[in-house]
C-alpha positions as CSV (number, residue, x, y, z in Angstrom):
1,M,0.0,0.0,0.0
2,S,1.3,3.5,-0.9
3,W,0.1,6.9,0.3
4,D,0.9,10.5,-0.4
5,P,-0.5,12.9,2.2
6,A,0.6,16.0,0.3
7,A,-1.5,14.8,-2.7
8,S,-4.3,13.5,-0.5
9,R,-3.8,10.0,-2.0
10,L,-4.4,6.8,0.0
11,D,-5.9,3.7,-1.5
12,P,-8.7,2.6,1.0
13,A,-8.4,-1.0,-0.4
14,G,-5.1,-1.2,1.5
15,L,-6.9,-0.7,4.8
16,H,-10.0,-2.7,4.1
17,G,-10.6,-5.4,6.7
18,C,-8.1,-4.0,9.3
19,D,-9.1,-4.3,12.9
20,A,-6.7,-1.5,13.9
21,V,-4.5,1.2,12.4
22,V,-1.3,2.5,14.0
23,H,-0.1,5.8,12.6
24,L,3.3,7.1,13.8
25,A,4.7,9.0,10.7
26,G,5.9,12.6,10.7
27,E,8.8,14.8,9.7
28,N,11.8,14.4,12.1
29,V,11.6,17.3,14.5
30,G,15.3,17.0,15.5
31,A,16.8,16.8,12.0
32,G,17.9,20.4,11.7
33,R,17.3,24.0,12.6
34,W,13.7,25.1,12.6
35,T,13.6,27.4,9.6
36,A,10.3,28.6,8.4
37,A,10.3,25.9,5.7
38,R,11.1,23.1,8.2
39,R,8.4,24.3,10.6
40,E,5.8,24.1,7.9
41,R,7.1,20.6,6.8
42,I,6.8,19.4,10.4
43,R,3.3,20.8,10.8
44,A,2.0,19.6,7.4
45,S,3.5,16.1,7.7
46,R,1.5,15.5,10.8
47,R,-1.7,17.4,10.0
48,L,-2.1,16.2,6.5
49,G,-1.0,12.6,7.0
50,T,-3.2,12.1,10.1
51,A,-6.2,13.7,8.5
52,L,-5.9,11.6,5.4
53,I,-5.8,8.4,7.4
54,A,-8.6,9.4,9.7
55,E,-10.9,10.5,6.8
56,T,-10.1,7.3,4.8
57,I,-10.8,4.8,7.6
58,A,-14.0,6.7,8.6
59,K,-15.4,5.8,5.2
60,L,-14.6,2.1,5.4
61,D,-17.3,-0.5,5.9
62,P,-16.7,-1.9,8.3
63,P,-14.3,0.6,9.9
64,P,-11.4,-0.5,12.1
65,R,-12.1,-0.7,15.8
66,V,-9.2,1.5,16.8
67,L,-6.8,4.1,15.5
68,V,-3.6,4.6,17.4
69,S,-2.3,8.0,16.3
70,A,0.9,9.5,17.6
71,S,1.4,12.8,19.4
72,A,4.1,14.0,21.8
73,I,4.6,15.4,25.3
74,G,5.7,18.6,23.6
75,I,2.0,19.5,23.9
76,Y,2.6,20.5,27.5
77,G,5.4,22.9,26.8
78,S,8.3,23.6,29.1
79,R,7.0,23.5,32.6
80,G,10.0,23.4,35.0
81,D,9.5,21.1,37.9
82,E,5.7,20.7,37.5
83,E,4.5,17.1,37.4
84,L,2.4,16.7,34.2
85,R,-0.5,14.3,33.7
86,E,-3.0,13.9,30.9
87,A,-5.4,16.2,32.7
88,S,-2.7,18.9,33.0
89,A,-3.2,22.2,31.1
90,L,-1.6,22.3,27.7
91,A,1.0,24.9,26.7
92,P,-0.5,28.2,25.5
93,A,-0.9,29.0,21.8
94,G,2.4,30.2,20.3
95,D,4.6,27.3,21.5
96,F,5.6,25.7,18.3
97,L,5.7,22.1,19.3
98,A,2.6,22.4,21.4
99,D,0.7,24.0,18.5
100,V,1.9,21.1,16.2
101,C,0.7,18.5,18.7
102,R,-2.7,20.2,19.0
103,E,-3.2,20.2,15.2
104,W,-1.9,16.6,15.1
105,E,-4.4,15.3,17.6
106,A,-7.3,17.4,16.2
107,A,-6.7,15.8,12.8
108,T,-8.0,12.4,14.1
109,Q,-11.5,13.8,14.5
110,P,-13.0,12.3,11.4
111,A,-12.2,8.8,12.8
112,R,-13.7,9.6,16.2
113,K,-16.9,11.0,14.6
114,A,-17.2,7.7,12.7
115,G,-17.3,5.8,16.0
116,I,-13.7,4.6,15.9
117,R,-11.9,4.5,19.2
118,V,-8.9,6.9,18.8
119,A,-6.0,6.3,21.2
120,I,-3.4,9.1,21.1
121,P,0.0,8.2,22.7
122,R,1.9,11.3,23.7
123,F,5.5,10.1,23.3
124,G,8.4,11.2,25.5
125,V,12.1,10.7,24.6
126,V,12.2,7.1,23.2
127,L,15.5,5.5,24.0
128,S,17.2,3.6,21.2
129,P,20.8,3.8,20.0
130,A,19.5,3.2,16.5
131,G,17.9,6.7,16.3
132,G,16.6,9.7,18.1
133,A,18.2,11.7,20.9
134,L,20.2,8.7,22.3
135,K,21.9,8.0,19.0
136,K,23.0,11.6,18.8
137,M,24.4,11.6,22.3
138,L,26.3,8.3,22.2
139,P,29.4,9.4,20.3
140,F,30.1,12.2,22.8
141,F,29.5,10.1,25.8
142,Q,31.5,7.1,24.5
143,A,34.4,9.5,23.9
144,G,34.2,10.7,27.5
145,V,33.1,14.3,26.6
146,G,29.4,14.0,27.3
147,G,27.6,15.9,30.0
148,P,24.5,17.9,30.9
149,A,22.9,20.3,28.5
150,G,22.6,23.8,29.8
151,N,22.2,23.9,33.6
152,G,21.0,20.2,33.6
153,R,18.0,20.9,35.8
154,Q,15.4,20.4,33.0
155,W,13.4,17.2,33.3
156,M,13.5,14.5,30.7
157,S,10.6,12.1,30.3
158,W,12.2,9.0,28.8
159,I,10.9,5.6,27.8
160,S,12.6,2.5,26.5
161,L,11.9,1.4,23.0
162,D,10.7,-1.9,24.5
163,D,8.1,-0.2,26.6
164,T,7.1,2.1,23.7
165,I,6.1,-0.9,21.7
166,G,4.5,-2.4,24.7
167,A,2.4,0.7,25.3
168,I,1.2,0.8,21.7
169,H,0.2,-2.9,21.9
170,H,-1.6,-2.2,25.2
171,A,-3.6,0.6,23.6
172,L,-4.8,-1.7,20.8
173,F,-6.6,-3.9,23.2
174,I,-7.6,-1.7,26.2
175,A,-10.8,0.0,25.4
176,A,-10.3,2.5,28.3
177,L,-7.4,4.1,26.4
178,D,-9.5,6.4,24.4
179,G,-8.0,9.8,23.8
180,P,-4.5,11.0,24.9
181,F,-2.3,9.1,27.2
182,N,1.4,9.7,28.1
183,V,3.9,7.2,26.8
184,V,6.8,7.8,29.2
185,G,8.6,5.8,31.9
186,P,7.4,6.0,35.5
187,A,10.5,7.8,36.7
188,P,11.5,11.0,34.8
189,V,14.9,12.4,35.6
190,T,16.7,15.7,35.2
191,N,19.1,16.1,32.3
192,R,22.0,16.1,34.7
193,E,20.9,12.7,36.2
194,F,20.3,11.3,32.7
195,S,23.9,12.3,31.8
196,R,25.3,10.7,34.9
197,T,23.4,7.5,34.4
198,L,24.4,7.2,30.7
199,G,28.0,7.8,31.6
200,R,27.8,5.1,34.3
201,V,26.3,2.6,32.0
202,L,29.0,3.3,29.4
203,G,31.8,3.4,32.0
204,R,32.7,6.9,30.9
205,P,32.9,10.3,32.7
206,A,29.9,12.5,32.0
207,V,30.9,15.9,33.4
208,V,31.5,18.1,30.4
209,P,28.5,20.5,30.2
210,V,27.2,21.9,27.0
211,P,26.3,25.6,27.6
212,A,22.8,26.7,26.6
213,A,24.2,29.5,24.6
214,A,26.2,27.0,22.4
215,L,23.1,24.9,21.9
216,R,21.1,27.9,20.8
217,L,23.9,29.0,18.5
218,L,24.0,25.5,16.8
219,F,20.3,24.8,16.7
220,G,18.5,28.1,17.1
221,S,15.0,27.9,18.6
222,M,15.0,24.1,18.3
223,A,17.3,24.0,21.3
224,D,14.8,25.6,23.6
225,G,12.0,23.5,22.2
226,T,13.8,20.2,22.7
227,V,17.0,19.6,24.6
228,L,16.6,22.6,27.0
229,S,12.8,22.1,27.5
230,S,11.7,20.8,30.9
231,A,8.8,18.3,30.9
232,R,8.3,16.2,34.0
233,V,5.6,13.9,32.6
234,V,4.1,10.8,34.3
235,P,2.2,7.9,32.7
236,E,-1.0,8.1,34.8
237,R,-3.4,6.6,32.3
238,L,-1.0,3.7,31.3
239,R,-0.6,2.7,34.9
240,A,-4.3,3.1,35.7
241,T,-5.2,0.7,32.8
242,G,-2.8,-2.0,34.1
243,Y,0.3,-1.5,31.9
244,E,3.3,-3.1,33.6
245,F,6.6,-1.5,32.6
246,H,9.5,-3.7,31.5
247,H,12.0,-0.9,32.5
248,S,10.9,1.3,35.4
249,T,14.3,3.0,35.9
250,L,16.5,4.8,33.5
251,E,19.5,2.6,34.2
252,S,17.5,-0.5,33.4
253,A,16.2,0.9,30.2
254,L,19.7,2.1,29.0
255,R,21.4,-1.1,29.9
256,F,18.8,-3.1,28.0
257,E,18.6,-1.0,24.9
258,L,22.4,-0.6,24.6
259,S,23.0,-4.3,25.2
260,R,21.2,-5.1,22.0
261,F,23.8,-3.3,19.8
262,A,27.2,-4.8,19.3
263,G,30.1,-2.8,20.8
264,L,28.0,-0.8,23.2
């Protein structure tokens, strides 16, 4: 099955007979500076792709029972030490990532109106040496020059790749997971603690800080929206619906994920 969100093209025959649809696609937020063109690509990839899937499956007979459609904890904005749950207020309009996530989640409405259960996982920092934030950090930490970003006090809401997959599987079968739910581990940590733990797991020092000014010089506004942002998010709905985490601590998650890759 092929699809082209920009051209509003998706063959419904490819989805006919599906019990569930899982939609995780979107432009990589951390691939480069947030120029005006990249911001629009990030927004459009999520809004158009999600709307196309939601509208297509809404017209199927019979429709799937559930749509699991990705979002992210960026919807809460940077909130310091505040503990954030699904019922917490969202970031005000004007926060780029929060605005993207709001549009992303709203684009699922055609499926919901058709009576399809829509589960919206708000993903935190997914830990995998194969991609994402951890892959970018590893060369520096392996070389012994890793350390906290900025003052290191910002909160990181991480989750192992193993539990990310587990949470999606859980959402497919648990009817109570309707609407947004946080896909993060049960014990968020500060950026400083994350750096110390990663250094300990790798057997390397992790004391070289990266000044916030340097990060802003390299990445522009993306630095404040990602690595310097503070989101202390907890998985309240996952736990309330009986999900059992494979990795409840950061060290357990890092050791497991890194052990699956040769040489790490």
